[in-house]
DRENKE-365069 format. One record per residue (C-alpha): x, y, z. Coordinates in steps of 0.2 Angstrom, whole numbers, plus 5000, padded with zeros to 4 digits. Example, Ala and Ser with C-alpha at 12.3 -4.5 7.8 and 13.67 -1.06 7.14 Angstrom:
BEGIN
506249785039
506849955036
END
This chain:
BEGIN
526954565556
528254695561
529354775548
530854665553
529854505551
530254475533
532054505536
532154395550
531254265539
532454285526
534054265538
533254095544
533154055526
534754085523
535453995538
534653835531
535853835515
537553755519
538353835504
537954005508
538453985525
540153905519
540254055506
540054175519
541354085531
542654095517
542354275514
542454315531
544154205532
544754315518
544254485527
545154415542
546754385531
546654565524
546354665541
547654545550
548854535536
550354625547
550154495561
549754345550
551054335537
552754315546
553854385532
553754555524
553054535507
554254665497
555854595504
556854505491
558154355496
559254315483
559854175492
557954095493
557554115474
556153995470
556153895485
554853765487
553653765502
554453735518
554453775537
555153945534
554153985518
552453895520
551953935501
553853935494
554654105487
554454185470
555754235456
556754365467
556554265484
555054345492
553854245503
552354185493
551254165508
551554335514
551154405497
549654305494
549054365512
549454555508
548654525491
546954485499
546954675503
546954725484
545654605478
544554635493
544654825491
544454815472
542854725474
542054825486
542554985480
542054945462
540354885468
540055025477
540555135462
539255035452
537855045465
538155225467
538155265448
536755135442
535455145456
535055325453
535155325435
534055155435
532955225448
532655395437
532355305421
531155165428
530055285438
529955445427
529855345410
529655425394
531055495385
532155485399
531855305401
532155285382
533855375382
534455275397
533955115390
534755135373
536355195382
536455055394
536054925379
537554995370
538654985385
538054785389
538454755370
540354775375
540854625386
541254675403
543054625405
543554715387
542654875392
543554865409
545254845401
544954985389
544355105402
545955055413
547155085399
546455255396
546455305414
548155225418
548855075428
548555095446
547355005457
546355165460
546055175441
545754985441
544255005452
543655155445
543655055427
542854905434
541455015443
541055105428
541054955417
539954865429
538655015429
537654965416
537054805425
536454895440
535555015430
534554885420
534154785436
533554945447
532455005431
531754835429
531254825448
530655005449
529454965434
528754825443
528554905459
527855075455
526254995448
525854915465
524454975476
525355055491
526355165478
524755225470
524055255488
525655365492
525455465477
523555475480
523855565498
525055705490
526755635490
527855725478
528755605465
530555605473
529755565490
528755415482
530355355473
531555375489
530355315503
529355195495
529955135478
531855115484
531655025500
530854875491
532154855479
533554835490
533454645490
533954605473
535254755473
536054655487
536054505478
536754575463
538254665473
538754515481
538854425463
539654575455
541054585469
541554405462
541654475446
542654625451
543954515460
544254425443
544354585434
545554665445
546654495444
546554515425
546954695425
548554665436
548954515426
549154635411
549954775421
548454895422
548054855440
548954855456
550854895452
552354805458
553054785470
551454795479
550654615480
549254565470
548654405465
548454455446
550254515445
550854365455
550154245441
550854355428
552654325435
552254145438
551754105421
553654105417
554153965430
552653845429
553853705425
555153725438
554153825453
552353785450
551853845468
552154015462
550553995451
549553875464
549253965478
548754155470
547654045460
546953955471
546654105482
545654185468
544654035464
544154015483
543654185485
542654195469
541754035473
541454105490
540554255485
539554155472
538854045483
538454175496
537654275482
536654115476
536054095494
535654275497
534554265481
533554115487
533454185505
532754355499
531654295486
529754315494
529154165484
530354055495
529453995509
END
């Protein structure tokens, strides 16, 4: 069997899961919205119109307008950029910090493993969103600081996952053989252990992006994320909460966007977990 064969089999298993394919299609749709926002949204998301305040959906304003007459459809479309950017960048930070720490702790063991494990347990004892809010408040209100806060808050999850996978892998016969022929520890860890824990990390990263999207919306809702007048789904919901009775469309569309994107990433993550599990045949 060629090295590509296991991945080809995984893709075939993924293709048989309709939920995962639906999730991938929805995620791809949001990516298209984010990349093509300038062409897809006919209105400027920042331009206010005092003659069109809280207008219901119409041919001119597909999703209606907000409290100062801005087009809700344009703001939802442009807000996709902030949500996807926050999800991808935050999880990239978590991977960049968590994987090396977890790899070192799991492979080296001993005192390093004990210290890393206790610190990880301490961070995991604090709810993820509470920790993200605290870090964002400390760093300051901006999308960049919010992404850093979310990424650091999610790091312990990747540390624990990486450490557990490494502990399971490093006792395999092929790892012992790599050591026996004289490979230094760093080479064994990077060339033989790390490639064999990529699959669970991909699954966890996909699921973590969904959590990061919710976290970014929550921080923006609290005024700690994307700052007005830049469009963000969370800040749109913060404004819409004051007009739910007479302008419900202001809350419906950003809320539906968050729900759809998070559900899509969860469906995709569940499908990847089943497809990349070697026990699934």
